ZAMARGU-4260 file (C-alpha; in steps of 0.2 Angstrom, whole numbers, plus 5000, padded with zeros to 4 digits):
<rodrens>
0) 4898/5189/4812 | 4889/5192/4830 | 4875/5185/4819 | 4881/5170/4814 | 4890/5167/4830
5) 4872/5166/4840 | 4866/5155/4825 | 4881/5142/4828 | 4879/5144/4847 | 4860/5141/4844
10) 4864/5127/4836 | 4876/5120/4848 | 4866/5122/4863 | 4850/5112/4855 | 4862/5098/4851
15) 4866/5097/4868 | 4849/5099/4875 | 4851/5117/4882 | 4833/5122/4875 | 4834/5138/4886
20) 4851/5144/4879 | 4848/5138/4862 | 4833/5148/4861 | 4841/5164/4869 | 4855/5163/4854
25) 4841/5160/4841 | 4832/5175/4846 | 4847/5186/4847 | 4851/5180/4828 | 4835/5185/4822
30) 4834/5201/4831 | 4850/5206/4823 | 4845/5200/4805 | 4829/5195/4798 | 4833/5186/4784
35) 4838/5172/4796 | 4820/5167/4800 | 4819/5154/4787 | 4834/5145/4797 | 4829/5151/4813
40) 4810/5145/4813 | 4809/5127/4810 | 4823/5126/4825 | 4810/5136/4837 | 4799/5124/4833
45) 4810/5109/4836 | 4814/5117/4854 | 4796/5117/4858 | 4795/5101/4852 | 4808/5093/4862
50) 4802/5103/4877 | 4786/5094/4876 | 4794/5078/4876 | 4806/5081/4890 | 4791/5087/4901
55) 4783/5071/4896 | 4780/5060/4910 | 4786/5072/4925 | 4778/5082/4937 | 4770/5099/4929
60) 4775/5116/4931 | 4765/5131/4934 | 4767/5148/4934 | 4755/5159/4943 | 4754/5175/4936
65) 4746/5190/4948 | 4743/5208/4944 | 4746/5216/4964 | 4751/5213/4979 | 4734/5207/4988
70) 4731/5194/4975 | 4749/5188/4982 | 4740/5184/4999 | 4723/5178/4993 | 4714/5161/4999
75) 4712/5158/4980 | 4728/5157/4975 | 4735/5151/4991 | 4722/5137/4988 | 4727/5135/4970
80) 4747/5134/4975 | 4743/5121/4988 | 4732/5110/4978 | 4746/5110/4964 | 4758/5106/4977
85) 4750/5093/4986 | 4749/5084/4968 | 4767/5084/4965 | 4768/5098/4955 | 4780/5114/4956
90) 4773/5133/4955 | 4781/5148/4951 | 4775/5164/4954 | 4778/5181/4944 | 4769/5197/4952
95) 4767/5212/4943 | 4768/5225/4956 | 4780/5241/4960 | 4789/5233/4974 | 4794/5217/4980
100) 4782/5209/4993 | 4783/5194/5004 | 4784/5177/5000 | 4769/5166/4998 | 4769/5155/5013
105) 4774/5137/5010 | 4776/5141/4992 | 4793/5128/4985 | 4795/5137/4967 | 4803/5155/4963
110) 4793/5172/4966 | 4798/5186/4953 | 4793/5202/4958 | 4793/5214/4941 | 4786/5232/4939
115) 4773/5230/4925 | 4779/5244/4916 | 4796/5238/4914 | 4788/5220/4910 | 4792/5222/4889
120) 4810/5223/4894 | 4809/5208/4907 | 4798/5198/4898 | 4812/5188/4888 | 4822/5184/4904
125) 4805/5177/4914 | 4800/5168/4899 | 4816/5161/4895 | 4821/5157/4913 | 4809/5139/4913
130) 4797/5133/4902 | 4782/5129/4911 | 4768/5119/4907 | 4754/5128/4912 | 4751/5149/4914
135) 4737/5154/4927 | 4731/5170/4923 | 4723/5179/4940 | 4720/5196/4931 | 4713/5200/4914
140) 4725/5215/4914 | 4734/5217/4898 | 4752/5215/4905 | 4746/5199/4913 | 4737/5194/4898
145) 4754/5199/4888 | 4767/5187/4897 | 4753/5173/4893 | 4754/5175/4876 | 4773/5177/4877
150) 4772/5161/4884 | 4762/5152/4872 | 4769/5160/4858 | 4788/5154/4861 | 4787/5138/4872
155) 4770/5133/4867 | 4763/5133/4883 | 4745/5133/4889 | 4737/5150/4895 | 4720/5150/4906
160) 4713/5165/4914 | 4706/5163/4930 | 4690/5172/4938 | 4690/5179/4954 | 4683/5164/4963
165) 4686/5151/4951 | 4689/5134/4961 | 4707/5129/4966 | 4705/5111/4965 | 4697/5109/4948
170) 4706/5114/4931 | 4691/5127/4928 | 4701/5140/4922 | 4697/5149/4905 | 4707/5146/4891
175) 4715/5163/4884 | 4708/5161/4865 | 4690/5157/4872 | 4693/5176/4883 | 4700/5184/4867
180) 4687/5177/4857 | 4673/5188/4867 | 4666/5205/4860 | 4677/5218/4859 | 4693/5209/4869
185) 4699/5205/4849 | 4707/5222/4849 | 4719/5217/4863 | 4728/5205/4851 | 4736/5219/4842
190) 4741/5227/4859 | 4748/5211/4865 | 4761/5208/4853 | 4768/5227/4851 | 4769/5225/4870
195) 4781/5211/4870 | 4793/5213/4855 | 4802/5197/4857 | 4785/5188/4856 | 4781/5198/4839
200) 4798/5195/4832 | 4794/5174/4835 | 4777/5177/4828 | 4782/5188/4814 | 4796/5175/4809
205) 4784/5160/4809 | 4771/5169/4798 | 4783/5174/4783 | 4800/5173/4787 | 4801/5191/4780
210) 4796/5202/4794 | 4801/5206/4811 | 4804/5222/4823 | 4819/5233/4817 | 4818/5243/4833
215) 4813/5243/4850 | 4796/5250/4852 | 4793/5268/4858 | 4783/5269/4876 | 4766/5270/4875
220) 4751/5271/4888 | 4746/5256/4899 | 4730/5256/4893 | 4729/5239/4882 | 4720/5249/4868
225) 4732/5262/4867 | 4739/5254/4854 | 4732/5252/4834 | 4737/5241/4821 | 4744/5256/4814
230) 4757/5255/4829 | 4759/5236/4825 | 4763/5242/4806 | 4775/5255/4811 | 4787/5242/4818
235) 4786/5226/4804 | 4798/5231/4790 | 4784/5225/4777 | 4770/5236/4783 | 4752/5233/4784
240) 4751/5217/4773 | 4765/5210/4785 | 4755/5215/4800 | 4739/5207/4794 | 4747/5193/4792
245) 4757/5192/4808 | 4738/5197/4816 | 4729/5183/4807 | 4743/5169/4813 | 4738/5178/4830
250) 4720/5173/4828 | 4726/5156/4824 | 4737/5154/4839 | 4725/5159/4851 | 4706/5157/4845
255) 4708/5143/4830 | 4703/5153/4816 | 4707/5166/4803 | 4700/5183/4808 | 4683/5191/4800
260) 4685/5207/4791 | 4676/5215/4805 | 4688/5207/4817 | 4702/5215/4807 | 4693/5235/4809
265) 4695/5234/4826 | 4713/5235/4826 | 4710/5251/4818 | 4700/5259/4833 | 4714/5270/4837
270) 4723/5274/4822 | 4722/5292/4826 | 4734/5306/4823 | 4743/5316/4839 | 4729/5328/4838
275) 4716/5318/4846 | 4719/5313/4864 | 4723/5295/4862 | 4723/5290/4881 | 4705/5298/4883
280) 4700/5287/4869 | 4708/5272/4877 | 4698/5274/4893 | 4684/5276/4884 | 4686/5261/4873
285) 4691/5250/4890 | 4672/5257/4897 | 4663/5252/4880 | 4672/5233/4881 | 4671/5232/4901
290) 4652/5238/4899 | 4649/5225/4884 | 4657/5210/4893 | 4646/5214/4908 | 4631/5215/4899
295) 4633/5203/4888 | 4640/5190/4903 | 4659/5183/4902 | 4654/5171/4890 | 4647/5179/4874
300) 4648/5164/4862 | 4633/5153/4861 | 4644/5139/4858 | 4642/5124/4872 | 4656/5126/4886
305) 4658/5116/4901 | 4650/5121/4918 | 4661/5127/4930 | 4658/5113/4942 | 4664/5112/4960
310) 4668/5094/4963 | 4657/5088/4977 | 4665/5081/4995 | 4680/5090/4990 | 4676/5107/4998
315) 4680/5111/5016 | 4673/5126/5025 | 4690/5133/5026 | 4688/5136/5007 | 4673/5146/5007
320) 4677/5165/5010 | 4662/5177/5010 | 4664/5197/5012 | 4656/5204/5028 | 4641/5216/5023
325) 4632/5227/5036 | 4618/5236/5023 | 4615/5220/5010 | 4604/5224/4996 | 4603/5204/4992
330) 4599/5190/5005 | 4603/5172/4998 | 4593/5159/5007 | 4597/5144/5007 | 4588/5128/5016
335) 4596/5114/5020 | 4591/5097/5028 | 4609/5089/5027 | 4617/5085/5013 | 4634/5094/5020
340) 4644/5090/5003 | 4633/5097/4993 | 4629/5112/5004 | 4650/5118/5004 | 4648/5116/4986
345) 4635/5127/4983 | 4641/5139/4996 | 4658/5140/4987 | 4650/5143/4971 | 4642/5157/4977
350) 4657/5164/4984 | 4665/5161/4966 | 4653/5170/4957 | 4645/5184/4969 | 4633/5198/4964
355) 4640/5214/4961 | 4628/5222/4973 | 4631/5218/4995 | 4623/5203/4999 | 4623/5192/5012
360) 4620/5172/5013 | 4609/5163/5027 | 4610/5145/5028 | 4591/5139/5036 | 4597/5123/5043
365) 4581/5112/5047 | 4587/5102/5060 | 4599/5093/5047 | 4605/5074/5053 | 4620/5076/5050
370) 4636/5090/5057 | 4628/5102/5044 | 4625/5116/5056 | 4643/5113/5067 | 4654/5113/5051
375) 4646/5128/5042 | 4647/5139/5058 | 4666/5139/5055 | 4663/5151/5039 | 4666/5166/5039
380) 4652/5179/5036 | 4640/5165/5034 | 4624/5168/5045 | 4617/5150/5050 | 4600/5148/5056
385) 4596/5134/5066 | 4578/5131/5069 | 4571/5124/5085 | 4562/5109/5077 | 4561/5104/5058
390) 4549/5115/5048 | 4550/5107/5032 | 4554/5119/5017 | 4540/5128/5015 | 4541/5136/5034
395) 4559/5136/5033 | 4560/5148/5018 | 4547/5161/5026 | 4557/5160/5041 | 4573/5166/5033
400) 4563/5179/5023 | 4559/5186/5042 | 4575/5186/5046 | 4582/5192/5031 | 4591/5211/5031
405) 4592/5212/5009 | 4580/5222/5000 | 4578/5206/4988 | 4577/5188/4992 | 4586/5174/4982
410) 4580/5156/4986 | 4593/5145/4982 | 4592/5125/4984 | 4607/5119/4993 | 4608/5104/4979
415) 4614/5118/4966 | 4629/5128/4960 | 4630/5145/4954 | 4638/5149/4935 | 4646/5165/4931
420) 4637/5180/4929 | 4622/5173/4936 | 4617/5184/4950 | 4620/5199/4938 | 4610/5193/4923
425) 4595/5191/4936 | 4596/5210/4943 | 4597/5214/4926 | 4579/5209/4921 | 4572/5222/4929
430) 4581/5236/4917 | 4571/5229/4903 | 4556/5221/4912 | 4552/5234/4926 | 4534/5224/4929
435) 4546/5208/4934 | 4540/5201/4952 | 4548/5184/4951 | 4562/5180/4944 | 4569/5162/4937
440) 4587/5154/4932 | 4587/5142/4918 | 4592/5126/4927 | 4605/5112/4920 | 4610/5096/4924
445) 4627/5093/4929 | 4631/5082/4913 | 4626/5100/4904 | 4608/5095/4899 | 4594/5107/4900
450) 4581/5105/4914 | 4572/5119/4915 | 4569/5134/4904 | 4553/5141/4913 | 4539/5129/4915
455) 4522/5129/4908 | 4506/5125/4918 | 4491/5115/4911 | 4473/5118/4914 | 4472/5103/4926
460) 4487/5110/4934 | 4500/5099/4928 | 4515/5106/4923 | 4531/5104/4913 | 4549/5108/4914
465) 4550/5117/4897 | 4564/5110/4887 | 4570/5096/4900 | 4585/5086/4894 | 4587/5095/4878
470) 4603/5105/4873 | 4602/5121/4883 | 4612/5132/4868 | 4597/5130/4858 | 4590/5149/4854
475) 4572/5146/4859 | 4578/5144/4878 | 4590/5159/4877 | 4579/5175/4878 | 4570/5183/4891
480) 4552/5178/4892 | 4537/5178/4903 | 4533/5161/4909 | 4520/5153/4920 | 4531/5148/4933
485) 4551/5145/4938 | 4556/5132/4950 | 4559/5137/4968 | 4577/5130/4968 | 4583/5147/4961
490) 4570/5163/4962 | 4574/5181/4965 | 4559/5192/4974 | 4559/5207/4983 | 4557/5206/4998
495) 4543/5219/4999 | 4533/5209/4987 | 4535/5194/4995 | 4529/5200/5011 | 4513/5208/5004
500) 4508/5192/4997 | 4509/5183/5012 | 4526/5174/5009 | 4525/5155/5001 | 4508/5148/5004
505) 4508/5136/5019 | 4494/5126/5012 | 4508/5119/5001 | 4519/5113/5019 | 4531/5104/5018
510) 4536/5107/5000 | 4531/5105/4984 | 4519/5118/4972 | 4522/5132/4984 | 4535/5141/4969
515) 4521/5138/4957 | 4507/5143/4967 | 4518/5160/4970 | 4519/5164/4954 | 4501/5164/4954
520) 4500/5175/4966 | 4513/5186/4960 | 4503/5188/4943 | 4487/5191/4953 | 4496/5206/4960
525) 4499/5213/4943 | 4516/5207/4943 | 4527/5195/4930 | 4534/5180/4933 | 4550/5182/4921
530) 4563/5167/4914 | 4581/5173/4912 | 4591/5162/4903 | 4610/5171/4906 | 4605/5167/4925
535) 4613/5149/4924 | 4612/5137/4939 | 4617/5118/4940 | 4603/5108/4949 | 4607/5091/4955
540) 4591/5086/4954 | 4584/5076/4968 | 4597/5077/4982 | 4586/5079/4995 | 4570/5070/4993
545) 4572/5060/4979 | 4563/5059/4963 | 4547/5045/4966 | 4533/5052/4971 | 4527/5038/4980
550) 4534/5040/4997 | 4541/5050/5007 | 4542/5071/5005 | 4542/5069/4986 | 4522/5062/4990
555) 4517/5077/4993 | 4520/5083/4976 | 4503/5074/4970 | 4491/5079/4983 | 4499/5098/4981
560) 4496/5097/4964 | 4477/5095/4968 | 4478/5109/4979 | 4485/5122/4965 | 4474/5116/4953
565) 4457/5119/4966 | 4465/5137/4972 | 4470/5144/4955 | 4455/5132/4943 | 4447/5149/4936
570) 4464/5156/4931 | 4469/5139/4924 | 4452/5137/4914 | 4455/5157/4909 | 4473/5158/4903
575) 4480/5140/4902 | 4478/5127/4888 | 4473/5108/4888 | 4489/5097/4892 | 4503/5098/4877
580) 4492/5110/4866 | 4499/5127/4859 | 4515/5126/4866 | 4523/5141/4857 | 4510/5151/4865
585) 4510/5143/4881 | 4531/5143/4883 | 4528/5163/4885 | 4509/5165/4890 | 4505/5175/4873
590) 4489/5168/4869 | 4481/5186/4868 | 4498/5195/4864 | 4503/5202/4849 | 4517/5192/4840
595) 4528/5200/4826 | 4539/5192/4816 | 4554/5200/4807 | 4564/5197/4796 | 4579/5205/4788
600) 4598/5198/4783 | 4605/5197/4800 | 4605/5202/4818 | 4605/5221/4818 | 4621/5231/4823
605) 4614/5246/4827 | 4631/5254/4830 | 4640/5250/4814 | 4626/5254/4800 | 4608/5265/4797
610) 4599/5251/4791 | 4601/5241/4807 | 4599/5257/4819 | 4581/5258/4811 | 4578/5240/4813
615) 4584/5240/4830 | 4572/5255/4835 | 4560/5249/4827 | 4560/5234/4839 | 4562/5245/4854
620) 4547/5254/4849 | 4536/5239/4847 | 4541/5231/4862 | 4536/5247/4871 | 4520/5243/4866
625) 4519/5227/4874 | 4523/5218/4857 | 4530/5203/4856 | 4545/5199/4841 | 4552/5184/4834
630) 4566/5188/4824 | 4572/5179/4808 | 4589/5182/4803 | 4593/5175/4784 | 4610/5172/4788
635) 4603/5160/4803 | 4619/5165/4812 | 4623/5169/4832 | 4632/5186/4834 | 4640/5186/4850
640) 4639/5204/4849 | 4620/5208/4845 | 4611/5193/4848 | 4612/5195/4866 | 4606/5212/4863
645) 4590/5207/4857 | 4587/5191/4868 | 4589/5200/4885 | 4574/5211/4878 | 4561/5197/4877
650) 4567/5195/4857 | 4568/5176/4850 | 4582/5176/4838 | 4580/5160/4828 | 4599/5152/4824
655) 4608/5135/4823 | 4606/5121/4814 | 4590/5116/4817 | 4585/5133/4807 | 4596/5129/4793
660) 4584/5132/4776 | 4568/5129/4789 | 4558/5145/4786 | 4545/5137/4777 | 4544/5122/4791
665) 4545/5136/4804 | 4529/5146/4796 | 4519/5130/4794 | 4519/5128/4813 | 4520/5146/4821
670) 4512/5156/4805 | 4494/5155/4814 | 4502/5162/4831 | 4508/5178/4822 | 4499/5194/4824
675) 4509/5203/4807 | 4527/5201/4799 | 4539/5214/4795 | 4552/5209/4782 | 4567/5221/4776
680) 4577/5224/4758 | 4571/5216/4743 | 4583/5201/4740 | 4578/5196/4757 | 4559/5197/4756
685) 4554/5192/4739 | 4559/5173/4740 | 4551/5171/4756 | 4534/5179/4750 | 4527/5162/4744
690) 4529/5152/4761 | 4521/5168/4771 | 4506/5169/4760 | 4504/5150/4762 | 4507/5146/4782
695) 4499/5163/4791 | 4482/5176/4789 | 4494/5188/4797 | 4497/5205/4788 | 4513/5206/4778
700) 4524/5221/4779 | 4538/5227/4770 | 4551/5240/4775 | 4562/5246/4761 | 4576/5256/4770
705) 4577/5266/4753 | 4573/5262/4735 | 4588/5252/4730 | 4585/5254/4712 | 4582/5273/4713
710) 4599/5274/4722 | 4606/5263/4709 | 4598/5274/4694 | 4607/5289/4704 | 4624/5282/4702
715) 4624/5277/4685 | 4618/5295/4680 | 4635/5299/4689 | 4645/5287/4680 | 4639/5272/4669
720) 4642/5254/4672 | 4635/5239/4663 | 4636/5229/4679 | 4627/5243/4689 | 4615/5244/4675
725) 4610/5227/4677 | 4608/5226/4696 | 4597/5240/4696 | 4585/5231/4683 | 4587/5217/4693
730) 4581/5228/4710 | 4567/5237/4702 | 4558/5221/4695 | 4561/5215/4714 | 4555/5229/4722
735) 4538/5232/4711 | 4534/5214/4713 | 4534/5215/4733 | 4522/5231/4732 | 4510/5221/4723
740) 4510/5206/4735 | 4511/5214/4755 | 4497/5221/4763 | 4508/5237/4767 | 4524/5245/4760
745) 4534/5257/4772 | 4548/5269/4768 | 4558/5283/4777 | 4553/5299/4767 | 4538/5304/4760
750) 4546/5306/4743 | 4549/5287/4743 | 4532/5284/4750 | 4524/5295/4735 | 4532/5288/4722
755) 4529/5269/4727 | 4509/5276/4727 | 4510/5283/4710 | 4515/5267/4702 | 4502/5257/4712
760) 4490/5270/4706 | 4495/5267/4689 | 4494/5248/4690 | 4477/5251/4698 | 4481/5244/4714
765) 4477/5253/4732 | 4490/5265/4737 | 4496/5256/4751 | 4514/5265/4755 | 4516/5274/4771
770) 4531/5285/4778 | 4540/5276/4795 | 4553/5287/4803 | 4567/5279/4802 | 4577/5284/4820
775) 4569/5285/4837 | 4580/5293/4850 | 4576/5295/4869 | 4593/5305/4872 | 4601/5319/4867
780) 4616/5326/4871 | 4614/5342/4884 | 4622/5360/4880 | 4632/5355/4863 | 4640/5372/4862
785) 4647/5372/4879 | 4664/5367/4872 | 4662/5378/4855 | 4679/5384/4858 | 4688/5369/4860
790) 4680/5361/4845 | 4691/5357/4829 | 4691/5348/4812 | 4680/5338/4801 | 4671/5320/4804
795) 4662/5309/4792 | 4651/5294/4799 | 4646/5281/4788 | 4648/5262/4784 | 4660/5260/4770
800) 4653/5242/4765 | 4638/5254/4756 | 4645/5261/4739 | 4638/5278/4741 | 4650/5283/4758
805) 4666/5278/4748 | 4662/5289/4734 | 4657/5303/4745 | 4672/5300/4756 | 4685/5300/4739
810) 4675/5314/4732 | 4676/5324/4747 | 4697/5322/4750 | 4701/5324/4735 | 4690/5340/4727
815) 4685/5348/4742 | 4698/5346/4758 | 4713/5355/4748 | 4700/5370/4746 | 4697/5371/4765
820) 4716/5368/4770 | 4721/5383/4759 | 4711/5392/4771 | 4716/5381/4785 | 4732/5371/4784
825) 4731/5362/4798 | 4713/5354/4797 | 4710/5336/4802 | 4697/5326/4793 | 4693/5309/4803
830) 4683/5293/4791 | 4674/5284/4804 | 4665/5268/4799 | 4665/5249/4798 | 4674/5240/4783
835) 4684/5255/4778 | 4687/5247/4758 | 4707/5247/4751 | 4702/5264/4743 | 4695/5272/4759
840) 4712/5267/4768 | 4722/5274/4756 | 4715/5291/4759 | 4724/5290/4776 | 4737/5302/4778
845) 4742/5316/4788 | 4727/5326/4786 | 4715/5312/4785 | 4712/5297/4797 | 4702/5282/4794
850) 4698/5273/4809 | 4687/5260/4805 | 4671/5253/4818 | 4672/5262/4833 | 4659/5257/4848
855) 4645/5272/4850 | 4654/5277/4866 | 4669/5282/4856 | 4658/5287/4841 | 4648/5298/4855
860) 4667/5307/4857 | 4670/5309/4841 | 4653/5320/4839 | 4657/5330/4855 | 4673/5335/4848
865) 4670/5338/4830 | 4667/5357/4823 | 4659/5351/4807 | 4650/5335/4801 | 4650/5332/4782
870) 4640/5320/4773 | 4647/5323/4755 | 4636/5309/4746 | 4635/5309/4727 | 4619/5299/4724
875) 4607/5291/4737 | 4591/5287/4742 | 4580/5289/4758 | 4584/5298/4773 | 4601/5298/4777
880) 4606/5290/4795 | 4624/5301/4795 | 4614/5317/4793 | 4602/5313/4806 | 4613/5306/4820
885) 4624/5323/4817 | 4607/5334/4820 | 4604/5323/4835 | 4621/5326/4845 | 4619/5344/4839
890) 4633/5345/4826 | 4631/5354/4812 | 4631/5346/4795 | 4636/5351/4778 | 4629/5339/4765
895) 4623/5339/4748 | 4605/5337/4738 | 4606/5318/4739 | 4611/5319/4758 | 4595/5329/4762
900) 4583/5317/4754 | 4568/5316/4764 | 4574/5330/4776 | 4565/5343/4768 | 4556/5353/4783
905) 4575/5354/4790 | 4581/5361/4777 | 4585/5375/4788 | 4596/5367/4801 | 4608/5359/4786
910) 4617/5366/4772 | 4617/5358/4754 | 4629/5360/4740 | 4634/5351/4727 | 4650/5359/4719
915) 4667/5357/4729 | 4669/5377/4732 | 4652/5380/4738 | 4653/5363/4747 | 4669/5369/4756
920) 4663/5387/4758 | 4649/5380/4770 | 4662/5371/4780 | 4673/5384/4783 | 4659/5396/4787
925) 4653/5385/4801 | 4671/5385/4807 | 4674/5403/4811 | 4655/5408/4814 | 4649/5404/4831
930) 4635/5411/4831 | 4628/5402/4813 | 4635/5385/4822 | 4623/5387/4839 | 4610/5392/4829
935) 4611/5376/4818 | 4617/5366/4832 | 4600/5369/4843 | 4587/5370/4827 | 4595/5351/4823
940) 4592/5344/4839 | 4573/5354/4842 | 4568/5345/4824 | 4574/5329/4830 | 4564/5329/4846
945) 4549/5332/4834 | 4551/5320/4821 | 4560/5306/4828 | 4554/5296/4843 | 4548/5279/4848
950) 4530/5287/4849 | 4532/5295/4829 | 4537/5277/4825 | 4526/5268/4832 | 4510/5279/4826
955) 4516/5277/4810 | 4513/5259/4811 | 4501/5255/4823 | 4485/5252/4812 | 4495/5238/4802
960) 4498/5229/4820 | 4484/5219/4826 | 4480/5217/4843 | 4482/5199/4844 | 4489/5182/4833
965) 4475/5182/4820 | 4476/5163/4815 | 4471/5159/4833 | 4459/5172/4836 | 4446/5159/4831
970) 4451/5146/4842 | 4449/5162/4856 | 4432/5163/4853 | 4428/5144/4853 | 4436/5146/4872
975) 4426/5162/4876 | 4409/5154/4871
</rodrens>
């Protein structure tokens, strides 16, 4: 009866227009009887529509969600509230704090203090109290995000996440869906729903009309990943299938699409038993996600996005808050001559998106004709230097460098605006380009067009702003590379180097070409000039001096260009091209560099599968030798998780519409500039061979990962399948065709290499097969035996899209694990790897955990706490990554004859058995014999240090990698003559 009463009261309230009361009664009825979902859900949708209609034409109502008292008093929040109220809107505030705090000064709306730990209980009270038009989240903590999700689900409210320093006047918050659709934030979705059961009840009802929470959730840790897909499943009456439907709907609601399979696997991160330290794993997952977010930048997608622009003319000195800094690492030098509104907007952008290192901001006022100096001196912690007389741009900058206190100098025009992560991206450049002397940003126009992606200087000293007016999101503009020069509007240089080089050359006073001359000087000192695309700066070009070179300061551009030619004529003649010739080489200064094209099915995912790890480490080995790499993913996709990892290392990845079905066209344009091509996987390589041979003189190398047809042949020996037999014959034909058409063949094991050479001899062809070590490790966990007494249980690591891993896991769980359990009843097995198939998931239970994909940091945790690794492969080909990886970690491994293929020299530190009983005995032996464990652990790491290094990779392939572009050699020779 209570259920029907709530339903009737809800209908009555809805008829009377009392939306909050109606929604409260509907949720109560749904809680008591999930079967009413089919009736209740349309009414909830009606409430959302009617709420939107009622709000139309009225002043808007905003909710500010703050986590922490310090946020309540921040100038950012105060400015946001003041701006909204001044526009006639109402602002309410929720603070997620332990104790009530002060009322925000002059704030007209309500102020609610909530203990974050009790948010789940109070969420419904808060959300139902009053519908709002927009929720602004001032923190990405789980509680704030959960409350935002609750508003979005129940009221259909727009939810935005505000970065620290977002401009309070413009609506520049990041939509919650865009935030969630960034690398490694997707696991948040499972947590957010389980954190707020009311929202999950509504979403479940909207999804199928069948599922709802049947009880209150048990308490969990506050870490946002402490809940897994399994936790969600435990509270849904229809189990895993319904949980999947709800998660799909959540994706559709916030991200606008259904999840891909690997995204669904994120929910299984912590599908672990109570034996595992869940809180510890949560902390590591949090750190892994935060680290990747930081490295990749806040916006990981390559999708076009709105620029974070500060409105010109709407910023006042009191709006800008810079931190005090006694010992800055970075000095940001901003020369100004008038244009106060632009200077204020520039300073605001710096304060909104500051560097992670201690910094100071120094404004160099060159006797501005307006009130700039007095206005700027009102800004706390801003150093304002007013020159005694007008010095001009060059001398003003040199004077600023003299008084700067930082180790690094960042010269920034006042007609610019810094974008998120700009400073951090600039400093990150040194990690992969230690010889960087001068680093420049990507410049874009306020309307989003590209202004400059580095500059090209031609033989006559004329120059291009490379990519001008094009789409800045194209792949060609988004990898780090060496360049001729970077515009002085936004450049970073170490102060000691700047002083050593004599600062900006004052022959170029008052302005223009001084940045290009500095770039030439940097190179002459043995350093590199680097373009960093992740450092994005909006440049309002021509604000200070216009764009015409006929008069004014801009006229010096023509005269100084002549000086540049005279000063650097010998370098221009030797290292630069005639105007507009060989642009692919000119844009990255690669005329005399080795350029290698690498082809694979998609951008490598080195923490997901062994083949990807090999390709990634091979590229690292080539980069260490100064090789420039062009990467062609056959699927033509930008992978937001992994593509940035290549681009920040200087690898150009071809993706986007301009490359769809354009491999032949790309080869026609670029084939002559290649030194070598490394193609991977038979089904990817064979269709491209004709185009490769037609358009390049470069050596064509093939890396096979394993002998695909031999692996399938081994599978057939276990159990015959006509489909597998046909696939085996197809791969055999394809692989042998490739062997005859390429210049060299590489496989990871000597067994495979010998087999290929034997076949080539039989065909009367040269023996071109060579062995390439499949892995390269620079770091090894120290002293794995230190926690030997605390180590326990068994792990199996492998991507489960690979059939041998599925078969191996099934065989071990069904035939070997029971034998181990007979002696060790409490033993636990963890199956770790991406894309677990249904038959693998079905293996899960009290003694077996299936995690799905986990990041490397979490995988390292498993290696560091497990007692034994297994690789129970019944068939396969080539060296097995899972075996080598366990050896690197010093974790003894039990495998099969298939698992030790190519590792004959390592048999002393591995156990190999093919029968269940013998396999179980080897596992149990390592679980009890500490001396044996230590001996195997040390021997395994010693073997990996000797065999699997970047240098070993390079030595294996160096003879097939020429020093320069083969098709371009004749041009070089002509120029030399």
